[in-house]
C-alpha positions as CSV (number, residue, x, y, z in Angstrom):
1,M,1.5,-14.4,12.9
2,N,0.5,-11.4,14.9
3,K,1.3,-7.7,13.4
4,T,1.4,-4.7,16.2
5,I,-0.5,-1.7,14.6
6,K,2.6,1.5,15.5
7,T,1.6,3.9,12.7
8,A,-2.1,4.6,10.8
9,L,-2.4,6.4,7.2
10,I,-5.4,7.6,7.1
11,S,-6.8,9.6,3.5
12,V,-10.6,9.0,3.1
13,F,-13.9,10.8,1.5
14,H,-16.3,9.9,3.5
15,K,-15.1,10.8,7.6
16,D,-18.3,10.3,9.3
17,G,-17.8,7.0,11.6
18,L,-14.1,7.6,11.8
19,E,-14.3,9.4,15.6
20,E,-14.4,5.5,17.0
21,I,-11.6,4.1,15.2
22,L,-9.7,7.1,15.6
23,A,-10.2,6.9,19.9
24,K,-9.4,3.5,19.9
25,L,-5.7,4.1,17.6
26,H,-5.3,6.6,19.8
27,A,-6.0,4.4,23.0
28,E,-3.6,2.2,21.9
29,G,-0.8,4.4,21.3
30,V,-1.1,4.6,17.2
31,T,0.5,7.2,15.2
32,F,-1.6,9.5,12.8
33,L,-0.3,9.9,9.4
34,S,-2.5,12.1,7.0
35,T,-3.4,14.8,4.7
36,G,-5.5,18.1,3.8
37,G,-9.4,17.4,5.0
38,T,-8.8,14.3,6.8
39,Q,-5.5,15.8,9.3
40,T,-7.3,18.6,10.2
41,F,-10.7,16.2,11.3
42,I,-8.1,14.2,13.0
43,E,-6.6,17.2,14.4
44,G,-10.0,18.6,15.4
45,L,-10.5,15.8,17.4
46,G,-7.7,16.9,19.8
47,Y,-5.5,14.1,17.9
48,P,-2.0,14.7,17.1
49,C,-1.3,14.1,13.3
50,Q,1.8,14.3,11.0
51,K,1.3,15.8,7.8
52,V,2.2,12.9,4.5
53,E,4.2,15.8,3.3
54,D,6.3,16.2,6.5
55,V,6.9,12.2,5.9
56,T,7.4,13.3,2.2
57,S,9.1,16.9,2.3
58,Y,6.8,17.5,-0.4
59,P,4.1,19.0,-0.8
60,S,0.6,18.6,-2.0
61,I,0.4,19.6,-5.8
62,L,-1.3,19.6,-9.4
63,G,-5.1,20.8,-7.1
64,G,-3.9,17.6,-5.0
65,R,-4.6,15.7,-7.3
66,V,-0.6,14.7,-6.0
67,K,-0.2,14.3,-2.2
68,T,0.4,10.9,-0.9
69,L,2.4,9.3,-4.5
70,H,5.9,9.4,-3.2
71,P,8.4,6.4,-2.2
72,K,8.3,7.3,1.8
73,I,4.3,6.8,1.9
74,F,4.7,3.5,-1.0
75,G,8.0,2.3,0.5
76,G,6.4,2.7,4.4
77,I,3.6,0.5,2.9
78,L,5.2,-2.2,0.3
79,G,8.2,-2.7,2.7
80,R,8.4,-6.4,3.6
81,R,9.1,-6.5,7.9
82,G,11.8,-9.1,8.2
83,L,13.6,-9.0,5.3
84,A,16.8,-7.5,5.1
85,E,17.1,-6.3,2.0
86,D,13.7,-3.6,2.6
87,E,14.9,-2.7,5.6
88,A,17.7,-1.9,4.6
89,Q,16.7,0.6,2.8
90,M,14.2,1.7,4.9
91,A,16.7,2.7,7.2
92,Q,18.6,4.4,4.2
93,Y,15.7,6.4,2.8
94,D,14.6,7.3,6.1
95,I,11.3,5.8,4.8
96,P,8.1,5.4,8.3
97,Q,6.9,2.0,8.4
98,I,3.4,2.1,7.6
99,D,1.3,-0.6,10.0
100,L,-2.4,0.3,8.6
101,V,-4.3,2.4,6.0
102,I,-7.7,3.4,5.8
103,V,-8.7,5.3,3.3
104,D,-12.1,5.7,1.5
105,L,-12.1,6.9,-2.1
106,Y,-13.7,9.8,-4.2
107,P,-17.1,9.2,-4.7
108,F,-17.1,8.5,-8.1
109,E,-20.4,6.6,-9.1
110,Q,-22.6,9.0,-6.7
111,T,-20.9,12.3,-9.2
112,V,-21.7,10.3,-12.2
113,A,-25.4,9.7,-11.6
114,S,-26.1,13.1,-10.1
115,G,-25.2,14.5,-13.3
116,A,-21.5,16.4,-12.8
117,S,-20.0,17.6,-16.0
118,E,-17.3,15.3,-17.7
119,A,-14.6,17.6,-16.0
120,D,-16.3,17.4,-12.7
121,I,-16.4,13.3,-13.0
122,I,-12.8,13.0,-14.0
123,E,-11.8,14.8,-11.1
124,K,-13.2,12.3,-9.6
125,I,-11.3,9.3,-10.6
126,D,-9.6,8.6,-7.3
127,I,-5.5,7.7,-8.3
128,G,-3.7,7.9,-4.8
129,G,-6.4,6.1,-2.7
130,I,-7.0,3.2,-4.9
131,S,-2.7,3.2,-5.3
132,L,-2.5,3.3,-1.3
133,I,-5.1,0.2,-1.4
134,R,-4.2,-1.8,-3.8
135,A,-0.6,-1.1,-2.1
136,G,-1.3,-2.1,1.5
137,A,-3.9,-5.3,-0.1
138,K,-0.4,-6.3,-2.0
139,N,1.6,-6.5,1.7
140,F,-1.3,-7.5,3.6
141,N,1.5,-9.9,5.8
142,D,2.5,-6.2,7.1
143,V,-0.1,-4.1,6.8
144,V,-3.7,-3.9,7.5
145,I,-6.1,-2.2,4.4
146,V,-9.3,-0.6,5.0
147,P,-10.4,0.2,1.5
148,S,-13.6,2.2,2.3
149,K,-16.2,3.5,4.9
150,A,-17.8,-0.2,4.4
151,E,-15.1,-1.6,6.1
152,Y,-15.3,0.7,9.3
153,K,-17.4,-1.6,11.5
154,P,-14.9,-4.5,10.7
155,L,-12.1,-2.5,11.4
156,L,-13.2,-1.0,15.0
157,D,-15.1,-4.5,15.7
158,L,-11.4,-6.0,15.6
159,L,-9.6,-3.0,18.1
160,N,-12.4,-3.7,20.6
161,K,-11.5,-7.3,20.0
162,K,-8.0,-7.3,20.2
163,G,-6.5,-4.0,20.5
164,A,-3.7,-3.5,18.0
165,Q,-2.7,-7.0,17.6
166,T,-3.9,-8.1,14.0
167,D,-3.2,-11.7,12.5
168,I,-2.3,-12.6,9.3
169,N,-6.6,-14.1,9.0
170,D,-7.5,-10.5,9.6
171,R,-5.3,-8.9,7.6
172,R,-6.0,-11.0,4.2
173,W,-9.7,-10.7,5.1
174,F,-9.2,-6.7,4.5
175,A,-6.7,-7.2,1.5
176,T,-9.6,-9.7,0.0
177,Q,-12.2,-6.7,0.5
178,A,-9.4,-4.4,-0.8
179,F,-9.3,-6.0,-4.4
180,G,-13.2,-6.1,-4.1
181,V,-13.2,-2.2,-3.7
182,S,-10.2,-2.0,-6.3
183,S,-12.3,-4.1,-9.0
184,H,-15.8,-2.0,-8.7
185,Y,-14.5,1.1,-8.5
186,D,-11.7,0.1,-12.1
187,T,-15.0,-1.1,-13.1
188,A,-17.5,1.7,-12.8
189,I,-15.1,4.4,-14.3
190,H,-14.4,1.9,-16.9
191,Q,-18.1,1.5,-17.5
192,W,-18.7,5.1,-17.8
193,F,-16.0,6.2,-19.9
194,A,-17.1,3.4,-22.9
195,Q,-20.9,5.2,-22.8
196,V,-19.2,8.2,-23.4
197,Q,-17.5,7.1,-26.6
């Protein structure tokens, strides 16, 4: 079944390569939702962008460790469209539907390779981003998940070809990439922990 992208949550480490995607999404009338540096980047390009904090009514806390981890964000990604119970709860708790999630994780492996301190390496273990990836991939029936910079171009190609419309095969392909990204990321973290015992 075709789905229309109306709202995109964008939370990325690498912002280069997003310009064309944002231009295309904006032209398609997609609403942007973001945090921190990504929000500043989007607004710097001249596009309106709603703050995640305005949706959650909660600030970014603990030095940025907790930004997107909130029921209004994860409910918006995981809510099943067309399921009456989910839609009723989304309406009851004023949860917005999020149709596209673009994530690029903190660069854990590059931080390890740079010889950074253990404290710096620990801070590059992404929590919110990996959770967004898993949530978007789980609900691929309704949501497009772009899990890393490597998927920016496939998304742009899709937008150029089909506009803001996606079918189940498109969404399943991105979900497959997403679980590959999360698996690789967690494996890298596990290997680092195992080496520092």
